[in-house]
Phi, psi and omega in degrees: 000061180291126178082008182294332180292338178289346180263354177264119187236135173248129181226153177223144176238151182218130176269137182223165178246160177284334184235116180246097180290151179291151178270353177225158181230165177234123178200177179295146179296134178093357179297138182273327178230145180230127180273129177244131178263133177227173178277349182086005180254028184292341178260349177280128184234162172214159182242136178240131176245125177249141182218150178219143178273165183294337178270008172097003180281125177276129179271161181298133178300143180249118184246131179241121175260133182272123179219150175272330179233152178280136177292156182277347180291153177276129181278160172296145182297337179280350182273130181269000000 
């Protein structure tokens, strides 16, 4: 079974956001309101899947962007 380990694949996916706000802030003690600046993309998400074969070969990351409509731009031919 030469090369059989190359057909065994372990993969993991992770959902991430474009904007990750901090969970803590720094301001004067006693302040009632604190302004946080963000990019406004805190609800836009994407999914990344990473995979590796049993013989240690890392596969190309697979990235999925969530959209309701397809963009009009022409994609790279390597993009699925």
